[in-house]
C-alpha positions as CSV (number, residue, x, y, z in Angstrom):
1,X,7.9,-8.7,-9.0
2,X,5.0,-7.2,-10.9
3,X,5.4,-4.2,-13.2
4,X,2.2,-2.8,-11.7
5,X,3.6,-2.8,-8.2
6,X,6.7,-0.9,-9.5
7,X,4.7,1.9,-11.3
8,X,4.6,4.3,-8.3
9,X,8.4,4.4,-8.1
10,X,8.9,5.6,-11.7
11,X,7.5,9.2,-11.2
12,X,9.7,9.6,-8.1
13,X,12.8,8.6,-10.0
14,X,11.8,11.1,-12.8
15,X,11.5,13.9,-10.3
16,X,14.8,13.1,-8.7
17,X,16.4,13.1,-12.2
18,X,15.1,16.6,-12.8
19,X,16.4,17.8,-9.5
20,X,19.9,16.3,-10.4
21,X,19.9,18.1,-13.7
22,X,18.6,21.4,-12.5
23,X,20.2,21.9,-9.1
24,X,23.1,24.3,-8.7
25,X,25.8,23.9,-6.0
26,X,25.0,25.3,-2.6
27,X,27.3,27.5,-0.5
28,X,30.4,25.9,0.8
29,X,29.8,24.0,4.0
30,X,31.3,21.1,6.0
31,X,30.6,18.0,3.9
32,X,29.5,14.6,5.2
33,X,31.3,12.0,3.1
34,X,28.2,9.8,3.3
35,X,26.2,12.5,1.5
36,X,27.9,13.4,-1.8
37,X,24.5,14.6,-3.2
38,X,23.9,17.1,-0.4
39,X,23.0,20.0,-2.6
40,X,20.4,17.9,-4.4
41,X,19.2,16.3,-1.3
42,X,18.6,19.6,0.4
43,X,16.3,20.6,-2.5
44,X,14.3,17.4,-2.0
45,X,14.3,17.9,1.8
46,X,12.9,21.4,1.6
47,X,10.3,20.3,-0.9
48,X,9.2,17.5,1.5
49,X,9.3,19.9,4.5
50,X,7.1,22.5,2.7
51,X,4.6,19.9,1.7
52,X,4.5,18.6,5.2
53,X,3.9,22.0,6.8
54,X,1.3,23.0,4.2
55,X,-0.7,19.7,4.1
56,X,0.4,16.6,5.9
57,X,1.1,18.1,9.3
58,X,-2.3,20.0,9.6
59,X,-4.3,16.9,8.4
60,X,-2.4,14.6,10.8
61,X,-3.0,17.0,13.7
62,X,-6.7,17.2,12.9
63,X,-6.9,13.4,12.8
64,X,-5.1,13.1,16.0
65,X,-7.3,15.7,17.7
66,X,-10.7,14.4,16.4
67,X,-10.3,10.6,16.3
68,X,-10.5,8.8,19.7
69,X,-7.2,7.3,20.8
70,X,-8.4,3.7,20.9
71,X,-9.4,3.9,17.3
72,X,-6.0,5.5,16.3
73,X,-4.2,2.6,18.1
74,X,-6.4,0.0,16.4
75,X,-5.7,1.5,13.0
76,X,-1.9,1.5,13.7
77,X,-2.1,-2.1,14.9
78,X,-3.8,-3.2,11.7
79,X,-1.1,-1.5,9.5
80,X,1.7,-2.9,11.6
81,X,0.3,-6.4,11.5
82,X,-0.2,-6.3,7.8
83,X,3.5,-5.5,7.2
84,X,4.8,-7.9,9.8
85,X,5.3,-10.9,7.4
86,X,8.1,-8.7,6.0
87,X,9.8,-8.7,9.4
88,X,9.4,-12.5,9.7
89,X,11.0,-13.1,6.2
90,X,13.9,-10.8,6.9
91,X,14.6,-12.4,10.3
92,X,14.8,-15.8,8.5
93,X,17.0,-14.3,5.7
94,X,19.4,-13.1,8.4
95,X,19.5,-16.6,10.0
96,X,17.5,-15.5,13.0
97,X,15.2,-18.5,12.9
98,X,14.0,-18.4,16.5
99,X,12.8,-14.8,16.2
100,X,11.3,-15.7,12.8
101,X,9.3,-18.5,14.4
102,X,8.2,-16.0,17.1
103,X,7.2,-13.6,14.3
104,X,5.0,-16.3,12.8
105,X,3.3,-16.9,16.1
106,X,2.8,-13.1,16.5
107,X,1.2,-12.5,13.2
108,X,-1.0,-15.6,13.5
109,X,-2.2,-14.7,17.0
110,X,-2.8,-11.0,16.2
111,X,-4.6,-11.9,12.9
112,X,-6.9,-14.4,14.5
113,X,-7.6,-13.5,18.1
114,X,-6.6,-9.9,17.4
115,X,-9.3,-9.6,14.8
116,X,-7.1,-8.8,11.8
117,X,-4.6,-7.0,13.9
118,X,-6.9,-4.5,15.6
119,X,-5.8,-5.8,19.0
120,X,-2.3,-7.1,20.0
121,X,-2.7,-10.3,22.1
122,X,0.7,-11.4,21.0
123,X,2.5,-8.9,23.2
124,X,0.4,-10.0,26.2
125,X,1.4,-13.5,25.3
126,X,5.1,-12.6,25.6
127,X,5.9,-12.6,21.9
128,X,8.5,-9.9,21.3
129,X,8.0,-7.3,18.6
130,X,10.9,-7.2,16.1
131,X,11.9,-4.6,13.5
132,X,13.6,-6.0,10.4
133,X,13.6,-5.0,6.8
134,X,15.5,-5.9,3.7
135,X,17.8,-3.0,4.1
136,X,18.9,-4.4,7.4
137,X,19.2,-7.9,5.8
138,X,21.6,-6.5,3.1
139,X,23.6,-4.8,5.9
140,X,23.8,-8.1,7.8
141,X,25.1,-9.7,4.6
142,X,27.9,-7.1,4.4
143,X,26.5,-4.8,1.8
144,X,27.7,-1.2,2.5
145,X,25.1,1.5,3.1
146,X,26.0,3.6,0.1
147,X,25.3,7.3,-0.2
148,X,22.5,9.1,1.5
149,X,19.6,10.3,-0.6
150,X,16.4,12.2,0.1
151,X,13.5,11.1,-2.2
152,X,10.7,13.6,-2.9
153,X,7.5,12.6,-1.1
154,X,9.2,9.6,0.6
155,X,12.1,11.1,2.6
156,X,15.6,9.9,3.5
157,X,17.3,6.6,2.6
158,X,20.7,5.2,1.9
159,X,21.2,3.5,-1.4
160,X,21.1,0.2,0.3
161,X,17.9,1.0,2.2
162,X,16.2,2.4,-0.8
163,X,16.7,-0.8,-2.7
164,X,15.6,-2.7,0.4
165,X,12.4,-0.7,0.6
166,X,11.5,-1.6,-2.9
167,X,12.0,-5.3,-2.2
168,X,10.0,-5.0,1.1
169,X,7.2,-3.2,-0.8
170,X,6.9,-6.2,-3.2
171,X,6.9,-8.6,-0.2
172,X,3.9,-6.9,1.5
173,X,0.6,-8.7,1.0
174,X,-1.2,-5.5,-0.2
175,X,1.1,-5.4,-3.3
176,X,-0.8,-8.4,-4.7
177,X,-4.3,-7.0,-4.3
178,X,-5.9,-6.8,-7.7
179,X,-7.7,-3.5,-7.2
180,X,-5.3,-0.5,-7.8
181,X,-7.3,1.9,-5.7
182,X,-7.3,-0.4,-2.7
183,X,-3.6,-1.2,-3.0
184,X,-2.5,2.5,-3.3
185,X,-5.0,3.5,-0.6
186,X,-3.5,1.1,1.9
187,X,0.0,2.3,1.0
188,X,-1.1,6.0,1.5
189,X,-2.9,5.1,4.7
190,X,0.1,3.4,6.2
191,X,2.3,6.4,5.4
192,X,-0.3,8.8,6.9
193,X,-0.6,6.6,10.1
194,X,3.2,6.9,10.5
195,X,3.1,10.6,10.1
196,X,0.4,10.9,12.8
197,X,2.7,8.8,15.2
198,X,5.6,11.2,14.5
199,X,3.7,14.3,15.5
200,X,5.6,14.5,18.8
201,X,8.8,15.0,16.8
202,X,7.6,18.3,15.2
203,X,8.4,20.5,18.2
204,X,12.0,19.1,18.4
205,X,12.6,19.5,14.6
206,X,11.2,23.0,14.6
207,X,13.8,24.0,17.1
208,X,16.8,22.7,15.2
209,X,18.9,25.2,13.3
210,X,19.4,22.8,10.4
211,X,16.7,20.3,10.2
212,X,18.3,18.6,7.2
213,X,21.6,17.9,9.0
214,X,19.8,16.8,12.1
215,X,17.5,14.3,10.3
216,X,20.5,13.0,8.2
217,X,22.5,12.3,11.4
218,X,19.6,10.8,13.2
219,X,18.6,8.6,10.3
220,X,22.1,7.2,9.5
221,X,22.7,6.4,13.2
222,X,19.3,4.8,13.6
223,X,19.9,2.6,10.6
224,X,23.4,1.6,12.0
225,X,21.7,0.8,15.3
226,X,19.2,-1.5,13.6
227,X,21.6,-3.3,11.3
228,X,24.0,-4.0,14.2
229,X,21.1,-5.0,16.5
230,X,21.8,-2.2,18.9
231,X,25.6,-2.5,18.9
232,X,26.8,1.0,17.8
233,X,29.8,3.2,18.3
234,X,29.5,6.5,20.1
235,X,26.6,7.9,22.3
236,X,25.3,10.7,20.0
237,X,22.1,12.2,21.6
238,X,20.6,12.6,18.1
239,X,20.7,8.9,17.7
240,X,18.9,8.4,21.0
241,X,16.3,10.9,20.0
242,X,15.7,9.3,16.7
243,X,15.3,5.9,18.4
244,X,12.7,7.4,20.7
245,X,10.8,9.1,17.8
246,X,10.9,6.0,15.5
247,X,7.8,3.9,15.2
248,X,6.5,3.0,18.6
249,X,5.2,-0.6,19.1
250,X,1.4,-0.5,18.6
251,X,-0.6,-1.1,21.7
252,X,-4.0,-2.5,22.5
253,X,-6.9,0.0,22.1
């Protein structure tokens, strides 16, 4: 793991430390035992929400309105294909060797015939899209999720998924590009592309009485769903909604 690839995490940890030291307790409310840092997390959540409303959402809406849909889909496909080796490796680490071989075929086909991932011939060829990350791998190995935390600029995680996301970031090919501007630009572009694809969720979140509690519930249940490969307890509608709003499989332009 290169020190340079780790740099962008340091300011976020510093901001979180300031929030921890400066935040006062919120009014008494029903506590979720998975969220012992709720008062701190709510500060980070409202910061992220204000930033999104002021900047990210308007820019994402402008992009979605102006850029033709085939181009948007092609861009999404490229970012998805670039990250797909992470899925392949995590399938292998979980002992899912047949899906890992399918992942190898998928990324090879989309990178070559799909022109770097712009197109998605692998889906047409019957190669299933998988969704695995190191947080799920740790869960499959029996590591508990740990407490829930909202990171400024990045959003919700559990302790396990936060650690997993750092490992996944190092595993992505872009982390080893020599040019800092290109590497950080690709990271920002990927996050922006995901924001564009979540625009449909805005109307639902705007109608919730407590967006923090809603997102927390949906996120935690979604992660449970992924770690257990779809075997979950309960039938919470919030979990179903989060599953619908999660990253859709990219399509052909």
